[in-house]
C-alpha positions in Angstrom: 0.0 0.0 0.0 1.3 3.4 -0.9 2.0 6.1 1.7 -0.5 8.2 -0.3 -3.3 5.7 0.3 -2.4 5.3 4.0 -3.7 8.9 4.8 -7.0 8.4 3.0 -10.4 7.1 3.8 -12.5 5.1 1.3 -16.1 4.2 0.4 -17.6 1.0 -0.9 -18.4 2.9 -4.1 -14.7 3.4 -4.7 -14.3 7.1 -3.7 -11.3 8.3 -1.6 -11.4 11.1 0.9 -8.5 13.2 2.2 -9.1 15.2 5.4 -7.8 18.7 4.7 -7.6 19.4 8.5 -9.9 22.5 8.3 -13.3 20.9 8.3 -13.1 20.2 4.6 -12.0 17.2 2.5 -10.9 16.4 -1.0 -12.7 13.6 -2.9 -11.7 11.5 -5.9 -12.1 8.0 -7.3 -9.7 5.3 -6.4 -6.9 3.9 -8.5 -8.8 0.7 -8.6 -11.9 2.5 -10.0 -10.0 4.3 -12.7 -8.3 1.0 -13.8 -11.8 -0.6 -14.1 -13.1 2.4 -16.1 -10.1 2.7 -18.4 -9.1 5.9 -20.2 -11.3 8.8 -19.0 -12.5 11.2 -21.7 -14.9 13.4 -19.7 -15.4 14.5 -16.1 -18.3 16.5 -14.7 -17.6 17.6 -11.1 -20.3 19.0 -9.0 -21.1 22.8 -8.8 -19.6 24.8 -6.0 -22.3 25.6 -3.4 -24.3 22.4 -3.9 -25.4 20.7 -0.7 -24.9 16.9 -0.9 -25.9 14.0 1.4 -23.8 10.9 1.9 -24.4 8.6 -1.0 -25.8 11.3 -3.4 -24.6 11.0 -7.0 -22.9 14.3 -7.5 -20.3 13.9 -10.3 -19.9 11.9 -13.5 -16.8 10.3 -15.0 -16.9 8.9 -18.5 -14.4 6.6 -20.2 -14.2 5.0 -23.5 -16.0 2.0 -21.9 -18.7 3.5 -19.7 -20.1 6.4 -17.7 -20.1 6.2 -14.0 -21.5 8.3 -11.2 -19.3 9.6 -8.4 -21.0 9.6 -5.0 -20.6 12.1 -2.1 -18.9 10.1 0.6 -20.2 12.4 3.4 -22.8 15.2 3.8 -21.7 18.8 3.2 -21.3 21.7 0.8 -19.3 21.4 -2.4 -16.5 24.1 -2.2 -15.1 23.5 -5.7 -14.7 21.1 -8.5 -11.4 20.4 -10.1 -11.5 22.6 -13.2 -8.3 21.1 -14.6 -10.3 17.9 -15.4 -12.4 19.7 -18.0 -9.3 19.8 -20.3 -7.4 16.9 -18.8 -9.7 14.1 -17.6 -6.8 11.8 -17.9 -5.3 13.3 -14.7 -7.5 10.8 -12.9 -5.8 7.9 -14.8 -2.4 9.4 -14.2 -2.7 10.5 -10.6 -5.9 9.3 -9.0 -4.9 10.3 -5.4 -3.2 13.6 -6.4 -3.9 15.9 -9.3 -6.9 13.7 -10.3 -9.1 14.8 -7.4 -12.7 15.6 -8.4 -14.1 18.0 -5.7 -13.7 19.5 -2.3 -16.4 19.3 0.3 -17.0 21.3 3.5 -18.2 18.6 5.9 -21.4 19.0 7.9 -19.8 16.8 10.6 -16.0 16.1 10.6 -16.6 13.1 12.9 -18.3 11.4 9.9 -14.9 10.6 8.5 -14.5 7.9 11.1 -17.3 5.9 9.4 -15.3 5.4 6.2 -12.9 2.6 5.6 -9.2 3.0 6.1 -6.7 1.8 3.4 -6.3 -1.7 4.9 -10.1 -2.2 5.0 -10.5 -0.9 1.5 -7.8 -3.2 0.1 -9.5 -6.1 1.8 -12.9 -5.0 0.4 -11.5 -4.8 -3.2 -10.0 -8.2 -2.9 -13.2 -9.7 -1.6 -15.2 -8.0 -4.4 -12.9 -9.4 -6.9 
């Protein structure tokens, strides 16, 4: 497991969450998810200011194979979408846990992060799924 993954939390729908330490978090799709999708050709992040609930479909990623929803991992307000993805959706393929982030979210309750899987639990989940 990479050091990058160790600091993240994960969902069963293959989103990752990084705690930004200020009541907000950064969200993207996992390396596993981008591998399953293949080369991404379009990303539609959520609009800033949008209120989301945990589990809401709030973004879309499209590859040459399929389109897939991205779900809000926790409840909160979208602070921004990653505008770089409009011109370079392949950033998710190249750097899923870094430059390929999809949106930032101000959390309604920071404690909700504890409900998500850590990297070890996510790795076990993917292996069991697979």
